[in-house]
C-alpha positions in Angstrom: -165.5 -3.6 -58.4 -166.9 -7.4 -58.0 -167.9 -8.9 -61.0 -171.8 -9.8 -60.8 -171.7 -11.8 -63.6 -172.4 -15.3 -62.7 -170.8 -16.9 -65.3 -167.4 -15.4 -64.3 -168.2 -16.0 -60.6 -168.4 -19.8 -61.3 -164.9 -19.8 -63.1 -163.1 -17.6 -60.6 -164.6 -19.8 -57.7 -167.1 -22.3 -56.5 -170.9 -22.1 -58.0 -172.9 -20.7 -54.6 -175.7 -23.4 -55.4 -173.0 -25.8 -55.1 -171.4 -24.6 -51.9 -174.8 -24.4 -50.4 -175.4 -28.2 -50.7 -171.8 -29.2 -49.8 -170.9 -30.6 -46.3 -168.2 -32.1 -44.9 -167.8 -35.9 -45.4 -166.2 -36.3 -41.9 -168.8 -34.4 -39.7 -171.6 -34.1 -42.2 -171.8 -30.3 -40.9 -171.5 -27.4 -43.2 -168.6 -25.7 -44.5 -167.5 -22.0 -44.8 -166.1 -20.7 -47.9 -162.8 -19.0 -47.9 -162.1 -17.4 -51.3 -158.4 -15.9 -50.6 -157.4 -19.3 -49.9 -159.5 -21.0 -52.2 -160.7 -24.0 -49.6 -164.1 -25.1 -48.1 -163.3 -25.0 -44.0 -165.1 -27.7 -41.6 -164.7 -25.9 -38.8 -165.6 -29.1 -36.7 -163.5 -31.7 -38.1 -160.8 -28.8 -38.3 -160.0 -29.5 -41.8 -159.4 -27.4 -45.2 -160.7 -29.1 -48.4 -158.7 -27.3 -51.6 -160.7 -26.1 -54.4 -158.8 -26.9 -57.5 -159.7 -25.3 -60.7 -163.2 -24.2 -59.1 -163.9 -27.8 -58.0 -163.9 -28.7 -54.5 -161.9 -31.9 -53.3 -163.9 -33.3 -51.2 -161.6 -36.2 -49.8 -160.6 -36.1 -46.4 -156.6 -37.8 -47.1 -156.8 -34.4 -49.8 -157.8 -32.0 -46.7 -155.3 -29.8 -44.7 -155.5 -30.1 -41.1 -156.3 -26.6 -39.7 -153.7 -25.3 -37.0 -154.6 -24.1 -33.9 -154.8 -20.3 -35.1 -157.0 -20.9 -37.7 
């Protein structure tokens, strides 16, 4: 059962309002939130930006390059 408490969701993941305004710093396109991997995915740049302690790390040098199967 999912917790519907907004404060708990912020601790467990990323604030949904923040996700609405974040874009890829390389392409300026929207990102896809991968909750299981705790990453923000830029399909256009083929990069996965990590989320550490609920904070998206939006630095291209910190991003992981996506594999061909991702």
